[in-house]
TIMARKE-62512 format. One record per atom (N, C-alpha, C): residue number from 1; chain; atom name; z, y, x. Coordinates in steps of 0.2 Angstrom, whole numbers. Layout:
<atoms>
ATOM/i/ch/at/w/v/u
ATOM/NUM/A/CA/Z/Y/X
...
</atoms>
This chain:
<atoms>
ATOM/i/ch/at/w/v/u
ATOM/1/A/N/122/-72/58
ATOM/1/A/CA/119/-68/53
ATOM/1/A/C/113/-64/56
ATOM/2/A/N/108/-64/53
ATOM/2/A/CA/102/-60/55
ATOM/2/A/C/101/-55/49
ATOM/3/A/N/105/-50/49
ATOM/3/A/CA/104/-45/43
ATOM/3/A/C/98/-41/44
ATOM/4/A/N/96/-39/50
ATOM/4/A/CA/90/-35/51
ATOM/4/A/C/84/-38/50
ATOM/5/A/N/83/-44/50
ATOM/5/A/CA/77/-48/49
ATOM/5/A/C/77/-51/42
ATOM/6/A/N/76/-48/37
ATOM/6/A/CA/77/-51/30
ATOM/6/A/C/71/-55/28
ATOM/7/A/N/65/-53/31
ATOM/7/A/CA/59/-56/29
ATOM/7/A/C/57/-62/33
ATOM/8/A/N/57/-68/31
ATOM/8/A/CA/56/-74/35
ATOM/8/A/C/48/-75/36
ATOM/9/A/N/47/-79/41
ATOM/9/A/CA/40/-80/42
ATOM/9/A/C/36/-83/36
ATOM/10/A/N/39/-88/33
ATOM/10/A/CA/36/-91/27
ATOM/10/A/C/35/-85/22
ATOM/11/A/N/39/-81/21
ATOM/11/A/CA/38/-76/16
ATOM/11/A/C/32/-71/18
ATOM/12/A/N/31/-69/24
ATOM/12/A/CA/26/-65/27
ATOM/12/A/C/19/-69/26
ATOM/13/A/N/19/-75/27
ATOM/13/A/CA/13/-79/26
ATOM/13/A/C/11/-80/19
ATOM/14/A/N/16/-81/15
ATOM/14/A/CA/15/-82/8
ATOM/14/A/C/12/-75/4
ATOM/15/A/N/14/-69/6
ATOM/15/A/CA/12/-63/3
ATOM/15/A/C/6/-60/7
ATOM/16/A/N/5/-62/13
ATOM/16/A/CA/-1/-59/17
ATOM/16/A/C/2/-54/21
ATOM/17/A/N/8/-53/22
ATOM/17/A/CA/11/-48/27
ATOM/17/A/C/10/-50/34
ATOM/18/A/N/5/-49/37
ATOM/18/A/CA/4/-50/44
ATOM/18/A/C/5/-44/48
ATOM/19/A/N/4/-45/54
ATOM/19/A/CA/6/-39/59
ATOM/19/A/C/0/-34/58
ATOM/20/A/N/-6/-36/55
ATOM/20/A/CA/-11/-31/54
ATOM/20/A/C/-13/-31/47
ATOM/21/A/N/-15/-26/44
ATOM/21/A/CA/-17/-26/37
ATOM/21/A/C/-24/-24/37
ATOM/22/A/N/-29/-28/35
ATOM/22/A/CA/-36/-26/36
ATOM/22/A/C/-38/-21/32
ATOM/23/A/N/-35/-19/26
ATOM/23/A/CA/-36/-14/22
ATOM/23/A/C/-36/-7/25
ATOM/24/A/N/-31/-7/30
ATOM/24/A/CA/-30/-1/34
ATOM/24/A/C/-35/1/38
ATOM/25/A/N/-38/-4/41
ATOM/25/A/CA/-44/-3/46
ATOM/25/A/C/-50/-2/42
ATOM/26/A/N/-51/-5/36
ATOM/26/A/CA/-57/-3/32
ATOM/26/A/C/-56/4/30
ATOM/27/A/N/-50/6/28
ATOM/27/A/CA/-49/13/25
ATOM/27/A/C/-51/18/31
ATOM/28/A/N/-48/17/37
ATOM/28/A/CA/-50/22/42
ATOM/28/A/C/-57/22/44
ATOM/29/A/N/-60/16/44
ATOM/29/A/CA/-68/16/45
ATOM/29/A/C/-71/20/40
ATOM/30/A/N/-69/19/34
ATOM/30/A/CA/-73/23/29
ATOM/30/A/C/-72/31/30
ATOM/31/A/N/-66/33/32
ATOM/31/A/CA/-65/40/33
ATOM/31/A/C/-69/42/39
ATOM/32/A/N/-69/39/44
ATOM/32/A/CA/-72/41/50
ATOM/32/A/C/-80/41/49
ATOM/33/A/N/-82/37/44
ATOM/33/A/CA/-89/37/42
ATOM/33/A/C/-91/42/37
ATOM/34/A/N/-87/43/32
ATOM/34/A/CA/-89/48/27
ATOM/34/A/C/-88/55/28
ATOM/35/A/N/-82/57/32
ATOM/35/A/CA/-81/64/33
ATOM/35/A/C/-86/67/38
ATOM/36/A/N/-88/64/43
ATOM/36/A/CA/-93/67/47
ATOM/36/A/C/-100/67/44
ATOM/37/A/N/-102/62/41
ATOM/37/A/CA/-108/61/38
ATOM/37/A/C/-109/66/32
ATOM/38/A/N/-104/67/28
ATOM/38/A/CA/-104/72/23
ATOM/38/A/C/-102/79/25
ATOM/39/A/N/-101/81/31
ATOM/39/A/CA/-100/87/33
ATOM/39/A/C/-94/90/30
ATOM/40/A/N/-89/86/28
ATOM/40/A/CA/-83/88/25
ATOM/40/A/C/-79/93/29
ATOM/41/A/N/-78/92/35
ATOM/41/A/CA/-73/96/39
ATOM/41/A/C/-76/103/40
ATOM/42/A/N/-83/103/41
ATOM/42/A/CA/-86/110/41
ATOM/42/A/C/-86/114/35
ATOM/43/A/N/-87/110/29
ATOM/43/A/CA/-87/113/23
ATOM/43/A/C/-80/116/21
ATOM/44/A/N/-75/112/23
ATOM/44/A/CA/-68/114/21
ATOM/44/A/C/-66/120/26
ATOM/45/A/N/-69/120/32
ATOM/45/A/CA/-67/126/36
ATOM/45/A/C/-71/132/33
ATOM/46/A/N/-77/132/31
ATOM/46/A/CA/-80/138/28
ATOM/46/A/C/-77/140/22
ATOM/47/A/N/-75/135/18
ATOM/47/A/CA/-71/136/12
ATOM/47/A/C/-65/140/13
ATOM/48/A/N/-61/139/18
ATOM/48/A/CA/-55/143/20
ATOM/48/A/C/-57/150/22
ATOM/49/A/N/-63/150/25
ATOM/49/A/CA/-65/157/27
ATOM/49/A/C/-68/161/22
ATOM/50/A/N/-69/158/16
ATOM/50/A/CA/-71/162/10
ATOM/50/A/C/-79/162/10
ATOM/51/A/N/-82/158/14
ATOM/51/A/CA/-90/157/13
ATOM/51/A/C/-92/151/9
ATOM/52/A/N/-91/152/3
ATOM/52/A/CA/-92/146/-2
ATOM/52/A/C/-99/144/-2
ATOM/53/A/N/-104/149/-2
ATOM/53/A/CA/-111/147/-3
ATOM/53/A/C/-113/143/3
ATOM/54/A/N/-111/145/9
ATOM/54/A/CA/-113/142/15
ATOM/54/A/C/-110/135/15
ATOM/55/A/N/-103/134/13
ATOM/55/A/CA/-100/128/13
ATOM/55/A/C/-104/123/8
ATOM/56/A/N/-106/126/2
ATOM/56/A/CA/-110/121/-2
ATOM/56/A/C/-117/119/1
ATOM/57/A/N/-120/124/5
ATOM/57/A/CA/-126/122/8
ATOM/57/A/C/-126/117/13
ATOM/58/A/N/-120/116/17
ATOM/58/A/CA/-120/112/22
ATOM/58/A/C/-117/105/20
ATOM/59/A/N/-114/104/15
ATOM/59/A/CA/-111/98/13
ATOM/59/A/C/-116/93/10
ATOM/60/A/N/-116/87/12
ATOM/60/A/CA/-120/82/9
ATOM/60/A/C/-117/79/3
ATOM/61/A/N/-119/80/-3
ATOM/61/A/CA/-116/78/-9
ATOM/61/A/C/-116/70/-10
ATOM/62/A/N/-121/67/-7
ATOM/62/A/CA/-121/59/-8
ATOM/62/A/C/-115/56/-4
ATOM/63/A/N/-113/59/2
ATOM/63/A/CA/-108/56/5
ATOM/63/A/C/-101/59/3
ATOM/64/A/N/-101/66/2
ATOM/64/A/CA/-95/69/0
ATOM/64/A/C/-92/67/-6
ATOM/65/A/N/-96/64/-11
ATOM/65/A/CA/-93/62/-18
ATOM/65/A/C/-90/55/-17
ATOM/66/A/N/-92/51/-11
ATOM/66/A/CA/-89/45/-10
ATOM/66/A/C/-81/45/-7
ATOM/67/A/N/-80/51/-5
ATOM/67/A/CA/-73/52/-2
ATOM/67/A/C/-67/51/-7
ATOM/68/A/N/-69/53/-13
ATOM/68/A/CA/-63/52/-18
ATOM/68/A/C/-62/45/-20
ATOM/69/A/N/-67/41/-20
ATOM/69/A/CA/-66/33/-21
ATOM/69/A/C/-62/30/-15
ATOM/70/A/N/-63/33/-9
ATOM/70/A/CA/-60/30/-3
ATOM/70/A/C/-52/32/-4
ATOM/71/A/N/-51/38/-6
ATOM/71/A/CA/-44/40/-7
ATOM/71/A/C/-40/37/-12
ATOM/72/A/N/-44/36/-18
ATOM/72/A/CA/-41/32/-23
ATOM/72/A/C/-40/25/-22
ATOM/73/A/N/-44/22/-18
ATOM/73/A/CA/-43/15/-15
ATOM/73/A/C/-37/15/-11
ATOM/74/A/N/-36/20/-7
ATOM/74/A/CA/-30/20/-2
ATOM/74/A/C/-24/21/-6
ATOM/75/A/N/-24/25/-12
ATOM/75/A/CA/-18/26/-16
ATOM/75/A/C/-16/19/-20
ATOM/76/A/N/-22/16/-22
ATOM/76/A/CA/-21/9/-26
ATOM/76/A/C/-18/4/-21
ATOM/77/A/N/-21/4/-15
ATOM/77/A/CA/-19/-1/-10
ATOM/77/A/C/-11/0/-8
ATOM/78/A/N/-10/6/-7
ATOM/78/A/CA/-3/8/-5
ATOM/78/A/C/2/6/-11
ATOM/79/A/N/0/7/-17
ATOM/79/A/CA/4/5/-23
ATOM/79/A/C/5/-2/-23
ATOM/80/A/N/0/-6/-23
ATOM/80/A/CA/0/-13/-23
ATOM/80/A/C/4/-16/-18
ATOM/81/A/N/4/-14/-12
ATOM/81/A/CA/8/-16/-6
ATOM/81/A/C/15/-14/-7
ATOM/82/A/N/17/-9/-10
ATOM/82/A/CA/23/-7/-11
ATOM/82/A/C/27/-11/-16
ATOM/83/A/N/23/-12/-22
ATOM/83/A/CA/26/-17/-27
ATOM/83/A/C/27/-24/-24
ATOM/84/A/N/22/-27/-21
ATOM/84/A/CA/23/-33/-18
ATOM/84/A/C/29/-34/-13
ATOM/85/A/N/29/-28/-9
ATOM/85/A/CA/35/-28/-4
ATOM/85/A/C/42/-28/-7
ATOM/86/A/N/42/-24/-13
ATOM/86/A/CA/48/-23/-16
ATOM/86/A/C/50/-30/-19
ATOM/87/A/N/45/-33/-22
ATOM/87/A/CA/47/-40/-25
ATOM/87/A/C/49/-45/-20
ATOM/88/A/N/46/-45/-14
ATOM/88/A/CA/48/-49/-8
ATOM/88/A/C/55/-47/-6
ATOM/89/A/N/56/-41/-5
ATOM/89/A/CA/63/-39/-3
ATOM/89/A/C/68/-41/-8
ATOM/90/A/N/67/-40/-14
ATOM/90/A/CA/72/-43/-19
ATOM/90/A/C/73/-50/-19
ATOM/91/A/N/68/-54/-18
ATOM/91/A/CA/68/-61/-17
ATOM/91/A/C/72/-63/-11
ATOM/92/A/N/71/-60/-5
ATOM/92/A/CA/74/-61/1
ATOM/92/A/C/81/-59/1
ATOM/93/A/N/83/-53/-3
ATOM/93/A/CA/90/-51/-3
ATOM/93/A/C/94/-56/-7
ATOM/94/A/N/91/-58/-13
ATOM/94/A/CA/95/-63/-17
ATOM/94/A/C/96/-69/-13
ATOM/95/A/N/91/-72/-9
ATOM/95/A/CA/92/-78/-5
ATOM/95/A/C/98/-76/0
ATOM/96/A/N/97/-71/3
ATOM/96/A/CA/102/-69/9
ATOM/96/A/C/109/-69/6
ATOM/97/A/N/110/-65/0
ATOM/97/A/CA/117/-64/-2
ATOM/97/A/C/120/-71/-5
ATOM/98/A/N/115/-75/-8
ATOM/98/A/CA/118/-81/-10
ATOM/98/A/C/120/-86/-5
ATOM/99/A/N/116/-86/1
ATOM/99/A/CA/117/-90/6
ATOM/99/A/C/124/-88/10
ATOM/100/A/N/125/-81/11
ATOM/100/A/CA/130/-79/15
ATOM/100/A/C/136/-77/12
ATOM/101/A/N/136/-75/5
ATOM/101/A/CA/142/-72/2
ATOM/101/A/C/144/-76/-4
ATOM/102/A/N/140/-80/-7
ATOM/102/A/CA/141/-83/-14
ATOM/102/A/C/145/-89/-12
ATOM/103/A/N/151/-91/-16
ATOM/103/A/CA/155/-97/-15
ATOM/103/A/C/150/-103/-17
ATOM/104/A/N/151/-108/-14
ATOM/104/A/CA/147/-114/-15
ATOM/104/A/C/149/-117/-22
ATOM/105/A/N/155/-116/-24
ATOM/105/A/CA/157/-119/-31
ATOM/105/A/C/156/-114/-37
ATOM/106/A/N/153/-109/-36
ATOM/106/A/CA/152/-104/-41
ATOM/106/A/C/147/-106/-46
ATOM/107/A/N/149/-106/-52
ATOM/107/A/CA/144/-108/-58
ATOM/107/A/C/142/-102/-61
ATOM/108/A/N/136/-101/-63
ATOM/108/A/CA/134/-95/-66
ATOM/108/A/C/136/-96/-74
ATOM/109/A/N/139/-90/-76
ATOM/109/A/CA/141/-91/-83
ATOM/109/A/C/136/-91/-88
ATOM/110/A/N/130/-88/-87
ATOM/110/A/CA/124/-88/-92
ATOM/110/A/C/118/-90/-87
ATOM/111/A/N/115/-96/-89
ATOM/111/A/CA/109/-97/-85
ATOM/111/A/C/103/-94/-89
ATOM/112/A/N/98/-92/-85
ATOM/112/A/CA/92/-89/-88
ATOM/112/A/C/88/-94/-91
ATOM/113/A/N/86/-93/-97
ATOM/113/A/CA/81/-97/-100
ATOM/113/A/C/75/-94/-102
ATOM/114/A/N/69/-97/-102
ATOM/114/A/CA/63/-94/-105
ATOM/114/A/C/63/-93/-112
ATOM/115/A/N/65/-87/-115
ATOM/115/A/CA/65/-86/-122
ATOM/115/A/C/59/-82/-124
ATOM/116/A/N/55/-85/-128
ATOM/116/A/CA/49/-81/-131
ATOM/116/A/C/51/-76/-136
ATOM/117/A/N/49/-70/-135
ATOM/117/A/CA/50/-65/-141
ATOM/117/A/C/45/-66/-146
ATOM/118/A/N/47/-62/-152
ATOM/118/A/CA/42/-62/-158
ATOM/118/A/C/36/-58/-157
</atoms>
């Protein structure tokens, strides 16, 4: 019994769960590009010091405004990956439990059918 390894190689390939996620690398590239170019770290530092006018003068708004889209993409990507991983885990768990714990002679009392609602 391989209880610790629930995700098979076939399932990883099917859902794109490889050892490296390209979205992660793209996200970090964007952050390392936008933060220094937009002077975000310096502006945040001067904002904490209370020098709001100087922080506004050094920030590059064209690059600074793109940071929100990068963060929202990261949030969306994390949500999508979480949902797909949860579906994959449910599928693998059902398969594992049926294979290892369900009796071979067990008949389901109610079979699922595709019923269209009104």
